Gaussian input, Z-matrix of N, CA and C with variables (Angstrom, degrees):
# hf/3-21g

backbone

0 1
 N
 C     1     B1
 C     2     B2     1     A1
 N     3     B3     2     A2     1     D1
 C     4     B4     3     A3     2     D2
 C     5     B5     4     A4     3     D3
 N     6     B6     5     A5     4     D4
 C     7     B7     6     A6     5     D5
 C     8     B8     7     A7     6     D6
 N     9     B9     8     A8     7     D7
 C    10    B10     9     A9     8     D8
 C    11    B11    10    A10     9     D9
 N    12    B12    11    A11    10    D10
 C    13    B13    12    A12    11    D11
 C    14    B14    13    A13    12    D12
 N    15    B15    14    A14    13    D13
 C    16    B16    15    A15    14    D14
 C    17    B17    16    A16    15    D15
 N    18    B18    17    A17    16    D16
 C    19    B19    18    A18    17    D17
 C    20    B20    19    A19    18    D18
 N    21    B21    20    A20    19    D19
 C    22    B22    21    A21    20    D20
 C    23    B23    22    A22    21    D21
 N    24    B24    23    A23    22    D22
 C    25    B25    24    A24    23    D23
 C    26    B26    25    A25    24    D24
 N    27    B27    26    A26    25    D25
 C    28    B28    27    A27    26    D26
 C    29    B29    28    A28    27    D27
 N    30    B30    29    A29    28    D28
 C    31    B31    30    A30    29    D29
 C    32    B32    31    A31    30    D30
 N    33    B33    32    A32    31    D31
 C    34    B34    33    A33    32    D32
 C    35    B35    34    A34    33    D33
 N    36    B36    35    A35    34    D34
 C    37    B37    36    A36    35    D35
 C    38    B38    37    A37    36    D36
 N    39    B39    38    A38    37    D37
 C    40    B40    39    A39    38    D38
 C    41    B41    40    A40    39    D39
 N    42    B42    41    A41    40    D40
 C    43    B43    42    A42    41    D41
 C    44    B44    43    A43    42    D42
 N    45    B45    44    A44    43    D43
 C    46    B46    45    A45    44    D44
 C    47    B47    46    A46    45    D45
 N    48    B48    47    A47    46    D46
 C    49    B49    48    A48    47    D47
 C    50    B50    49    A49    48    D48
 N    51    B51    50    A50    49    D49
 C    52    B52    51    A51    50    D50
 C    53    B53    52    A52    51    D51
 N    54    B54    53    A53    52    D52
 C    55    B55    54    A54    53    D53
 C    56    B56    55    A55    54    D54
 N    57    B57    56    A56    55    D55
 C    58    B58    57    A57    56    D56
 C    59    B59    58    A58    57    D57
 N    60    B60    59    A59    58    D58
 C    61    B61    60    A60    59    D59
 C    62    B62    61    A61    60    D60
 N    63    B63    62    A62    61    D61
 C    64    B64    63    A63    62    D62
 C    65    B65    64    A64    63    D63
 N    66    B66    65    A65    64    D64
 C    67    B67    66    A66    65    D65
 C    68    B68    67    A67    66    D66
 N    69    B69    68    A68    67    D67
 C    70    B70    69    A69    68    D68
 C    71    B71    70    A70    69    D69
 N    72    B72    71    A71    70    D70
 C    73    B73    72    A72    71    D71
 C    74    B74    73    A73    72    D72
 N    75    B75    74    A74    73    D73
 C    76    B76    75    A75    74    D74
 C    77    B77    76    A76    75    D75
 N    78    B78    77    A77    76    D76
 C    79    B79    78    A78    77    D77
 C    80    B80    79    A79    78    D78
 N    81    B81    80    A80    79    D79
 C    82    B82    81    A81    80    D80
 C    83    B83    82    A82    81    D81
 N    84    B84    83    A83    82    D82
 C    85    B85    84    A84    83    D83
 C    86    B86    85    A85    84    D84
 N    87    B87    86    A86    85    D85
 C    88    B88    87    A87    86    D86
 C    89    B89    88    A88    87    D87
 N    90    B90    89    A89    88    D88
 C    91    B91    90    A90    89    D89
 C    92    B92    91    A91    90    D90
 N    93    B93    92    A92    91    D91
 C    94    B94    93    A93    92    D92
 C    95    B95    94    A94    93    D93
 N    96    B96    95    A95    94    D94
 C    97    B97    96    A96    95    D95
 C    98    B98    97    A97    96    D96
 N    99    B99    98    A98    97    D97
 C   100   B100    99    A99    98    D98
 C   101   B101   100   A100    99    D99
 N   102   B102   101   A101   100   D100
 C   103   B103   102   A102   101   D101
 C   104   B104   103   A103   102   D102
 N   105   B105   104   A104   103   D103
 C   106   B106   105   A105   104   D104
 C   107   B107   106   A106   105   D105
 N   108   B108   107   A107   106   D106
 C   109   B109   108   A108   107   D107
 C   110   B110   109   A109   108   D108
 N   111   B111   110   A110   109   D109
 C   112   B112   111   A111   110   D110
 C   113   B113   112   A112   111   D111
 N   114   B114   113   A113   112   D112
 C   115   B115   114   A114   113   D113
 C   116   B116   115   A115   114   D114
 N   117   B117   116   A116   115   D115
 C   118   B118   117   A117   116   D116
 C   119   B119   118   A118   117   D117
 N   120   B120   119   A119   118   D118
 C   121   B121   120   A120   119   D119
 C   122   B122   121   A121   120   D120
 N   123   B123   122   A122   121   D121
 C   124   B124   123   A123   122   D122
 C   125   B125   124   A124   123   D123
 N   126   B126   125   A125   124   D124
 C   127   B127   126   A126   125   D125
 C   128   B128   127   A127   126   D126
 N   129   B129   128   A128   127   D127
 C   130   B130   129   A129   128   D128
 C   131   B131   130   A130   129   D129
 N   132   B132   131   A131   130   D130
 C   133   B133   132   A132   131   D131
 C   134   B134   133   A133   132   D132
 N   135   B135   134   A134   133   D133
 C   136   B136   135   A135   134   D134
 C   137   B137   136   A136   135   D135
 N   138   B138   137   A137   136   D136
 C   139   B139   138   A138   137   D137
 C   140   B140   139   A139   138   D138
 N   141   B141   140   A140   139   D139
 C   142   B142   141   A141   140   D140
 C   143   B143   142   A142   141   D141
 N   144   B144   143   A143   142   D142
 C   145   B145   144   A144   143   D143
 C   146   B146   145   A145   144   D144
 N   147   B147   146   A146   145   D145
 C   148   B148   147   A147   146   D146
 C   149   B149   148   A148   147   D147
 N   150   B150   149   A149   148   D148
 C   151   B151   150   A150   149   D149
 C   152   B152   151   A151   150   D150
 N   153   B153   152   A152   151   D151
 C   154   B154   153   A153   152   D152
 C   155   B155   154   A154   153   D153
 N   156   B156   155   A155   154   D154
 C   157   B157   156   A156   155   D155
 C   158   B158   157   A157   156   D156
 N   159   B159   158   A158   157   D157
 C   160   B160   159   A159   158   D158
 C   161   B161   160   A160   159   D159
 N   162   B162   161   A161   160   D160
 C   163   B163   162   A162   161   D161
 C   164   B164   163   A163   162   D162
 N   165   B165   164   A164   163   D163
 C   166   B166   165   A165   164   D164
 C   167   B167   166   A166   165   D165
 N   168   B168   167   A167   166   D166
 C   169   B169   168   A168   167   D167
 C   170   B170   169   A169   168   D168
 N   171   B171   170   A170   169   D169
 C   172   B172   171   A171   170   D170
 C   173   B173   172   A172   171   D171
 N   174   B174   173   A173   172   D172
 C   175   B175   174   A174   173   D173
 C   176   B176   175   A175   174   D174
 N   177   B177   176   A176   175   D175
 C   178   B178   177   A177   176   D176
 C   179   B179   178   A178   177   D177
 N   180   B180   179   A179   178   D178
 C   181   B181   180   A180   179   D179
 C   182   B182   181   A181   180   D180
 N   183   B183   182   A182   181   D181
 C   184   B184   183   A183   182   D182
 C   185   B185   184   A184   183   D183
 N   186   B186   185   A185   184   D184
 C   187   B187   186   A186   185   D185
 C   188   B188   187   A187   186   D186
 N   189   B189   188   A188   187   D187
 C   190   B190   189   A189   188   D188
 C   191   B191   190   A190   189   D189
 N   192   B192   191   A191   190   D190
 C   193   B193   192   A192   191   D191
 C   194   B194   193   A193   192   D192
 N   195   B195   194   A194   193   D193
 C   196   B196   195   A195   194   D194
 C   197   B197   196   A196   195   D195
 N   198   B198   197   A197   196   D196
 C   199   B199   198   A198   197   D197
 C   200   B200   199   A199   198   D198
 N   201   B201   200   A200   199   D199
 C   202   B202   201   A201   200   D200
 C   203   B203   202   A202   201   D201
 N   204   B204   203   A203   202   D202
 C   205   B205   204   A204   203   D203
 C   206   B206   205   A205   204   D204
 N   207   B207   206   A206   205   D205
 C   208   B208   207   A207   206   D206
 C   209   B209   208   A208   207   D207
 N   210   B210   209   A209   208   D208
 C   211   B211   210   A210   209   D209
 C   212   B212   211   A211   210   D210
 N   213   B213   212   A212   211   D211
 C   214   B214   213   A213   212   D212
 C   215   B215   214   A214   213   D213
 N   216   B216   215   A215   214   D214
 C   217   B217   216   A216   215   D215
 C   218   B218   217   A217   216   D216
 N   219   B219   218   A218   217   D217
 C   220   B220   219   A219   218   D218
 C   221   B221   220   A220   219   D219
 N   222   B222   221   A221   220   D220
 C   223   B223   222   A222   221   D221
 C   224   B224   223   A223   222   D222
 N   225   B225   224   A224   223   D223
 C   226   B226   225   A225   224   D224
 C   227   B227   226   A226   225   D225

   B1=1.4517
   B2=1.5333
   B3=1.3062
   B4=1.4539
   B5=1.5186
   B6=1.3254
   B7=1.4694
   B8=1.5196
   B9=1.3037
   B10=1.4650
   B11=1.5245
   B12=1.3206
   B13=1.4515
   B14=1.5215
   B15=1.3189
   B16=1.4639
   B17=1.5247
   B18=1.3002
   B19=1.4659
   B20=1.5123
   B21=1.3184
   B22=1.4648
   B23=1.5204
   B24=1.3301
   B25=1.4557
   B26=1.5207
   B27=1.3147
   B28=1.4560
   B29=1.5189
   B30=1.3121
   B31=1.4691
   B32=1.5336
   B33=1.3232
   B34=1.4687
   B35=1.5295
   B36=1.3284
   B37=1.4657
   B38=1.5278
   B39=1.3331
   B40=1.4669
   B41=1.5227
   B42=1.3286
   B43=1.4629
   B44=1.5283
   B45=1.3067
   B46=1.4729
   B47=1.5275
   B48=1.3185
   B49=1.4667
   B50=1.5275
   B51=1.3275
   B52=1.4742
   B53=1.5271
   B54=1.3244
   B55=1.4742
   B56=1.5193
   B57=1.3412
   B58=1.4672
   B59=1.5209
   B60=1.3208
   B61=1.4627
   B62=1.5187
   B63=1.3287
   B64=1.4590
   B65=1.5229
   B66=1.3224
   B67=1.4590
   B68=1.5168
   B69=1.3245
   B70=1.4651
   B71=1.5210
   B72=1.3246
   B73=1.4601
   B74=1.5228
   B75=1.3205
   B76=1.4630
   B77=1.5268
   B78=1.3084
   B79=1.4633
   B80=1.5210
   B81=1.3149
   B82=1.4584
   B83=1.5217
   B84=1.3267
   B85=1.4717
   B86=1.5221
   B87=1.3190
   B88=1.4613
   B89=1.5296
   B90=1.3395
   B91=1.4653
   B92=1.5262
   B93=1.3360
   B94=1.4661
   B95=1.5240
   B96=1.3299
   B97=1.4610
   B98=1.5262
   B99=1.3391
   B100=1.4557
   B101=1.5264
   B102=1.3331
   B103=1.4607
   B104=1.5284
   B105=1.3380
   B106=1.4615
   B107=1.5270
   B108=1.3331
   B109=1.4701
   B110=1.5219
   B111=1.3278
   B112=1.4612
   B113=1.5125
   B114=1.3105
   B115=1.4561
   B116=1.5138
   B117=1.3044
   B118=1.4639
   B119=1.5115
   B120=1.3276
   B121=1.4607
   B122=1.5319
   B123=1.3244
   B124=1.4547
   B125=1.5253
   B126=1.3315
   B127=1.4577
   B128=1.5208
   B129=1.3043
   B130=1.4582
   B131=1.5225
   B132=1.3130
   B133=1.4599
   B134=1.5257
   B135=1.3135
   B136=1.4598
   B137=1.5193
   B138=1.3173
   B139=1.4600
   B140=1.5137
   B141=1.3102
   B142=1.4624
   B143=1.5287
   B144=1.3204
   B145=1.4631
   B146=1.5237
   B147=1.3372
   B148=1.4669
   B149=1.5328
   B150=1.3148
   B151=1.4634
   B152=1.5185
   B153=1.3225
   B154=1.4634
   B155=1.5262
   B156=1.3290
   B157=1.4692
   B158=1.5306
   B159=1.3161
   B160=1.4666
   B161=1.5261
   B162=1.3309
   B163=1.4723
   B164=1.5276
   B165=1.3313
   B166=1.4671
   B167=1.5213
   B168=1.3341
   B169=1.4686
   B170=1.5269
   B171=1.3343
   B172=1.4628
   B173=1.5255
   B174=1.3232
   B175=1.4677
   B176=1.5336
   B177=1.3171
   B178=1.4588
   B179=1.5302
   B180=1.3358
   B181=1.4647
   B182=1.5239
   B183=1.3202
   B184=1.4597
   B185=1.5257
   B186=1.3254
   B187=1.4702
   B188=1.5266
   B189=1.3186
   B190=1.4667
   B191=1.5302
   B192=1.3152
   B193=1.4588
   B194=1.5208
   B195=1.3075
   B196=1.4579
   B197=1.5147
   B198=1.3063
   B199=1.4657
   B200=1.5272
   B201=1.3218
   B202=1.4661
   B203=1.5385
   B204=1.3145
   B205=1.4731
   B206=1.5170
   B207=1.3065
   B208=1.4550
   B209=1.5204
   B210=1.3308
   B211=1.4562
   B212=1.5187
   B213=1.3093
   B214=1.4667
   B215=1.5213
   B216=1.3294
   B217=1.4617
   B218=1.5162
   B219=1.3303
   B220=1.4635
   B221=1.5111
   B222=1.3315
   B223=1.4588
   B224=1.5290
   B225=1.2970
   B226=1.4727
   B227=1.4946
   A1=108.81
   A2=116.68
   A3=122.02
   A4=109.94
   A5=115.58
   A6=120.01
   A7=109.27
   A8=115.87
   A9=121.31
   A10=109.05
   A11=115.64
   A12=121.01
   A13=109.61
   A14=117.32
   A15=118.70
   A16=110.30
   A17=115.86
   A18=121.82
   A19=108.31
   A20=116.56
   A21=122.21
   A22=108.67
   A23=115.11
   A24=121.02
   A25=110.64
   A26=116.94
   A27=119.89
   A28=106.76
   A29=116.73
   A30=121.11
   A31=113.38
   A32=118.46
   A33=120.86
   A34=110.91
   A35=116.70
   A36=120.69
   A37=110.97
   A38=116.66
   A39=121.05
   A40=110.62
   A41=116.69
   A42=120.49
   A43=110.59
   A44=116.72
   A45=121.36
   A46=110.31
   A47=117.25
   A48=122.48
   A49=110.78
   A50=117.35
   A51=120.64
   A52=110.08
   A53=117.48
   A54=120.20
   A55=111.23
   A56=116.85
   A57=120.64
   A58=113.13
   A59=117.43
   A60=120.62
   A61=112.87
   A62=117.27
   A63=121.44
   A64=113.82
   A65=117.70
   A66=120.47
   A67=113.03
   A68=116.47
   A69=121.28
   A70=109.75
   A71=117.13
   A72=117.39
   A73=109.52
   A74=115.80
   A75=120.55
   A76=107.59
   A77=116.43
   A78=120.87
   A79=109.63
   A80=115.31
   A81=119.30
   A82=110.98
   A83=117.75
   A84=120.50
   A85=111.02
   A86=116.79
   A87=120.31
   A88=110.40
   A89=116.37
   A90=119.67
   A91=110.42
   A92=117.26
   A93=120.78
   A94=110.46
   A95=117.20
   A96=120.65
   A97=110.41
   A98=116.60
   A99=120.31
   A100=111.97
   A101=117.50
   A102=120.58
   A103=110.81
   A104=116.65
   A105=121.29
   A106=111.22
   A107=116.33
   A108=120.26
   A109=113.26
   A110=117.91
   A111=121.63
   A112=111.66
   A113=115.03
   A114=121.10
   A115=114.11
   A116=117.60
   A117=121.10
   A118=112.01
   A119=115.44
   A120=119.54
   A121=111.32
   A122=115.37
   A123=121.92
   A124=107.93
   A125=116.12
   A126=120.31
   A127=109.99
   A128=115.07
   A129=122.15
   A130=107.31
   A131=116.73
   A132=120.04
   A133=109.78
   A134=115.69
   A135=123.21
   A136=104.84
   A137=115.50
   A138=119.11
   A139=108.45
   A140=117.01
   A141=120.19
   A142=112.99
   A143=117.18
   A144=120.98
   A145=112.48
   A146=117.81
   A147=120.32
   A148=109.13
   A149=115.22
   A150=121.54
   A151=109.26
   A152=115.50
   A153=122.42
   A154=109.64
   A155=116.52
   A156=121.72
   A157=108.57
   A158=117.78
   A159=120.04
   A160=113.34
   A161=118.22
   A162=120.86
   A163=110.52
   A164=117.86
   A165=121.18
   A166=110.76
   A167=116.78
   A168=120.46
   A169=110.75
   A170=116.42
   A171=120.30
   A172=111.34
   A173=116.74
   A174=120.28
   A175=110.16
   A176=117.38
   A177=121.93
   A178=110.97
   A179=116.95
   A180=120.62
   A181=110.55
   A182=117.00
   A183=120.97
   A184=111.17
   A185=116.62
   A186=120.07
   A187=112.36
   A188=117.60
   A189=121.79
   A190=112.99
   A191=116.74
   A192=119.96
   A193=111.08
   A194=115.55
   A195=120.46
   A196=110.76
   A197=114.97
   A198=120.45
   A199=109.94
   A200=117.68
   A201=120.84
   A202=110.69
   A203=116.05
   A204=121.22
   A205=110.08
   A206=114.95
   A207=121.08
   A208=111.46
   A209=116.45
   A210=120.41
   A211=109.78
   A212=116.43
   A213=120.28
   A214=111.52
   A215=117.41
   A216=120.34
   A217=114.05
   A218=117.61
   A219=121.47
   A220=108.65
   A221=116.56
   A222=120.88
   A223=109.50
   A224=115.58
   A225=119.29
   A226=111.92
   D1=132.59
   D2=-179.17
   D3=-96.44
   D4=132.36
   D5=178.01
   D6=-74.99
   D7=144.27
   D8=178.27
   D9=-96.62
   D10=121.19
   D11=-179.74
   D12=-108.96
   D13=147.03
   D14=177.56
   D15=-66.06
   D16=148.53
   D17=178.28
   D18=-89.96
   D19=129.47
   D20=175.60
   D21=-117.00
   D22=147.36
   D23=179.26
   D24=-108.07
   D25=141.59
   D26=167.56
   D27=-74.87
   D28=172.45
   D29=-168.91
   D30=-58.17
   D31=-45.76
   D32=-179.62
   D33=-63.57
   D34=-41.17
   D35=177.98
   D36=-66.45
   D37=-37.06
   D38=178.78
   D39=-63.44
   D40=-44.25
   D41=178.16
   D42=-62.50
   D43=-41.75
   D44=178.10
   D45=-62.81
   D46=-42.17
   D47=178.43
   D48=-59.55
   D49=-46.34
   D50=-179.53
   D51=-64.49
   D52=-43.53
   D53=179.05
   D54=-61.33
   D55=-47.57
   D56=-175.92
   D57=-74.24
   D58=-39.88
   D59=-175.72
   D60=-80.53
   D61=-35.03
   D62=-172.88
   D63=-112.82
   D64=-12.64
   D65=-178.90
   D66=70.00
   D67=20.50
   D68=-179.39
   D69=-99.26
   D70=145.12
   D71=173.25
   D72=-66.94
   D73=134.72
   D74=-179.15
   D75=-161.44
   D76=133.75
   D77=176.81
   D78=-129.10
   D79=160.43
   D80=178.49
   D81=-64.88
   D82=-32.94
   D83=178.27
   D84=-67.24
   D85=-37.09
   D86=178.72
   D87=-67.73
   D88=-41.76
   D89=177.01
   D90=-62.69
   D91=-37.30
   D92=177.71
   D93=-64.19
   D94=-42.32
   D95=178.92
   D96=-63.52
   D97=-44.85
   D98=-179.53
   D99=-64.41
   D100=-29.42
   D101=176.88
   D102=-65.76
   D103=-26.21
   D104=-179.98
   D105=-88.19
   D106=-48.09
   D107=-173.66
   D108=-91.11
   D109=-14.95
   D110=-179.09
   D111=97.20
   D112=164.40
   D113=178.30
   D114=96.57
   D115=-1.46
   D116=-179.85
   D117=-94.08
   D118=-178.56
   D119=178.74
   D120=-71.27
   D121=157.25
   D122=174.84
   D123=-63.17
   D124=140.88
   D125=174.91
   D126=-141.96
   D127=165.50
   D128=177.00
   D129=-121.51
   D130=162.97
   D131=178.56
   D132=-113.77
   D133=138.31
   D134=170.62
   D135=-122.57
   D136=96.84
   D137=-171.25
   D138=68.54
   D139=-123.14
   D140=178.70
   D141=-96.59
   D142=1.43
   D143=-174.87
   D144=-98.22
   D145=125.44
   D146=173.41
   D147=-75.71
   D148=138.06
   D149=178.60
   D150=-125.13
   D151=136.14
   D152=-176.73
   D153=-116.75
   D154=132.33
   D155=175.31
   D156=-86.77
   D157=139.93
   D158=178.83
   D159=-53.79
   D160=-39.69
   D161=-179.56
   D162=-62.77
   D163=-37.91
   D164=178.33
   D165=-68.74
   D166=-38.76
   D167=177.47
   D168=-65.58
   D169=-40.85
   D170=178.23
   D171=-63.08
   D172=-43.82
   D173=-179.61
   D174=-63.45
   D175=-43.61
   D176=-179.65
   D177=-64.72
   D178=-46.76
   D179=-179.53
   D180=-62.65
   D181=-41.48
   D182=178.76
   D183=-62.27
   D184=-38.34
   D185=-178.85
   D186=-69.58
   D187=-18.93
   D188=-179.94
   D189=-83.93
   D190=-13.72
   D191=-179.12
   D192=-75.05
   D193=136.35
   D194=176.70
   D195=-83.22
   D196=179.67
   D197=178.28
   D198=-75.78
   D199=155.11
   D200=177.69
   D201=-62.85
   D202=142.52
   D203=-179.88
   D204=-134.73
   D205=154.65
   D206=175.47
   D207=-109.63
   D208=-12.55
   D209=-177.19
   D210=-150.39
   D211=149.77
   D212=176.33
   D213=-81.08
   D214=-12.75
   D215=-176.39
   D216=-91.85
   D217=-4.37
   D218=-178.58
   D219=-112.58
   D220=124.29
   D221=176.23
   D222=-78.47
   D223=140.77
   D224=179.17
   D225=-83.90

């Protein structure tokens, strides 16, 4: 029997996942900056490599979405 392990993405793969899954602009350099200044998705370290879980990327991307709007002139 094979154990099932969670899939983690390295930074470039994480950025690609966010772009493809959420349609949001995202780059590995931006994720690196957010890891320093804050505001990015949760990540773990394996040695010197940051690893991102898809569930953490989904939660972060979802939190970045604004409320639905019908006009650019009305604040939500």
